[in-house]
C-alpha positions as CSV (number, residue, x, y, z in Angstrom):
1,X,6.1,-4.2,-30.0
2,X,7.0,-5.4,-26.5
3,X,4.8,-5.2,-23.4
4,X,6.7,-3.3,-20.6
5,X,6.1,-3.4,-16.9
6,X,6.5,0.3,-16.3
7,X,3.1,1.7,-17.0
8,X,0.7,3.9,-15.0
9,X,-2.1,2.1,-13.2
10,X,-4.9,1.2,-15.6
11,X,-2.6,1.1,-18.7
12,X,-0.5,-1.3,-20.7
13,X,2.7,0.2,-22.0
14,X,4.1,-1.0,-25.4
15,X,7.5,-0.1,-26.7
16,X,9.3,-1.0,-29.9
17,X,12.8,-2.3,-29.5
18,X,15.4,0.4,-30.5
19,X,12.9,3.3,-30.2
20,X,12.2,5.7,-27.3
21,X,8.5,6.0,-27.9
22,X,6.0,4.2,-25.7
23,X,2.4,3.6,-26.5
24,X,-0.1,3.5,-23.6
25,X,-3.2,1.4,-24.0
26,X,-6.0,1.8,-21.4
27,X,-7.2,-1.4,-19.7
28,X,-10.9,-2.1,-19.6
29,X,-13.2,-4.6,-17.8
30,X,-11.5,-7.9,-16.9
31,X,-8.1,-6.7,-18.0
32,X,-8.3,-3.8,-15.6
33,X,-9.4,-6.1,-12.7
34,X,-6.6,-8.6,-13.5
35,X,-4.0,-5.8,-13.6
36,X,-5.2,-4.5,-10.2
37,X,-5.1,-8.0,-8.7
38,X,-1.6,-8.8,-9.9
39,X,0.9,-6.0,-10.3
40,X,3.9,-6.6,-12.6
41,X,6.7,-8.8,-11.2
42,X,9.1,-5.8,-10.9
43,X,6.6,-3.8,-8.8
44,X,5.9,-6.8,-6.6
45,X,9.6,-7.4,-5.9
46,X,10.1,-3.7,-5.1
47,X,7.2,-3.8,-2.6
48,X,8.6,-6.8,-0.9
49,X,12.2,-5.5,-0.8
50,X,11.3,-2.2,0.7
51,X,12.6,-2.1,4.3
52,X,9.7,-1.5,6.7
53,X,10.0,1.3,9.3
54,X,8.5,0.0,12.5
55,X,8.5,3.4,14.2
56,X,6.4,4.8,11.3
57,X,4.0,1.8,11.4
58,X,3.5,1.9,15.2
59,X,3.0,5.7,15.0
60,X,0.4,5.2,12.3
61,X,-1.4,2.4,14.4
62,X,-1.0,4.4,17.6
63,X,-4.1,6.5,16.8
64,X,-7.4,4.8,17.9
65,X,-9.2,5.6,14.6
66,X,-6.4,4.3,12.4
67,X,-6.2,1.2,14.5
68,X,-9.9,0.7,14.0
69,X,-9.5,1.2,10.3
70,X,-6.7,-1.4,10.2
71,X,-8.8,-3.9,12.1
72,X,-11.8,-3.4,9.8
73,X,-9.9,-3.7,6.5
74,X,-7.8,-6.6,7.8
75,X,-11.0,-8.7,8.2
76,X,-13.0,-7.3,5.2
77,X,-11.6,-5.2,2.4
78,X,-13.8,-2.1,1.9
79,X,-13.9,1.3,0.3
80,X,-13.2,4.6,2.1
81,X,-16.9,5.5,1.9
82,X,-17.8,2.2,3.6
83,X,-15.2,2.9,6.3
84,X,-16.6,6.3,6.9
85,X,-20.1,4.8,7.3
86,X,-18.9,2.0,9.6
87,X,-16.9,4.4,11.9
88,X,-19.4,7.3,11.8
89,X,-16.8,9.8,10.5
90,X,-16.5,12.0,7.4
91,X,-14.8,10.8,4.2
92,X,-12.1,13.5,4.4
93,X,-11.2,12.2,7.9
94,X,-10.9,8.7,6.6
95,X,-8.8,9.9,3.7
96,X,-6.4,11.6,6.2
97,X,-6.0,8.5,8.3
98,X,-5.6,6.3,5.2
99,X,-2.8,8.6,3.9
100,X,-0.8,7.9,7.1
101,X,-1.5,4.1,6.9
102,X,-0.3,4.1,3.3
103,X,2.9,6.0,4.2
104,X,3.6,3.3,6.7
105,X,3.1,0.7,4.0
106,X,0.2,-1.0,5.7
107,X,-2.6,-0.5,3.2
108,X,-2.9,-2.0,-0.3
109,X,-5.4,-0.8,-2.9
110,X,-7.4,-2.7,-5.5
111,X,-9.5,-1.1,-8.2
112,X,-12.9,-2.5,-8.7
113,X,-15.0,-0.6,-11.3
114,X,-15.1,3.0,-10.1
115,X,-14.1,2.1,-6.5
116,X,-10.9,1.6,-4.7
117,X,-11.0,-1.3,-2.3
118,X,-8.6,-1.1,0.7
119,X,-7.1,-4.0,2.6
120,X,-4.5,-4.3,5.3
121,X,-1.3,-5.9,4.0
122,X,-0.6,-8.9,6.2
123,X,2.9,-9.4,4.8
124,X,3.8,-5.8,5.7
125,X,2.6,-6.2,9.3
126,X,4.6,-9.4,9.5
127,X,7.8,-7.7,8.1
128,X,7.3,-4.7,10.4
129,X,7.0,-7.0,13.4
130,X,10.2,-8.9,12.5
131,X,12.0,-5.6,11.9
132,X,10.8,-4.2,15.2
133,X,12.0,-7.3,17.1
134,X,15.3,-7.0,15.3
135,X,15.7,-3.4,16.2
136,X,14.7,-3.8,19.8
137,X,16.6,-7.0,20.7
138,X,19.6,-7.0,18.3
139,X,22.5,-5.4,20.2
140,X,24.9,-5.5,17.2
141,X,22.8,-3.2,15.0
142,X,21.1,-1.0,17.6
143,X,19.3,1.7,15.6
144,X,19.0,5.1,17.2
145,X,15.6,5.7,18.7
146,X,13.8,8.6,17.0
147,X,11.4,10.7,19.1
148,X,10.4,13.2,16.4
149,X,7.0,12.9,14.8
150,X,8.5,13.9,11.5
151,X,9.7,11.3,9.0
């Protein structure tokens, strides 16, 4: 059997060369934490290669609550429930705002036990800043400015 990289979160996928069947083995304890801390190399490369959309990121950070969430999880990774308590809002409201921050590629998740710990992805912020500077100042590849709120 060969360990493959394409497995759902929380599982190892084993396949036998020459066969189509894949066996999923659930991860437990330290294995699960290690898998959450370091995604497979293929997934890491795909995350880094994804071109950031500065307009989407700035739109996500343009809301005061989402900007406050980003500031909190940039300094100290925390769960959605902790964010709700710190900001004095409901968990569904935090979930809504986190969805938009995730879509912009700004938030990373880490599983710890039964909780999902959120953190702001510094690398994504740096890539978005570089992409925004390129779009705004590079006259050779001037991208059209979108005014629509739809992605």
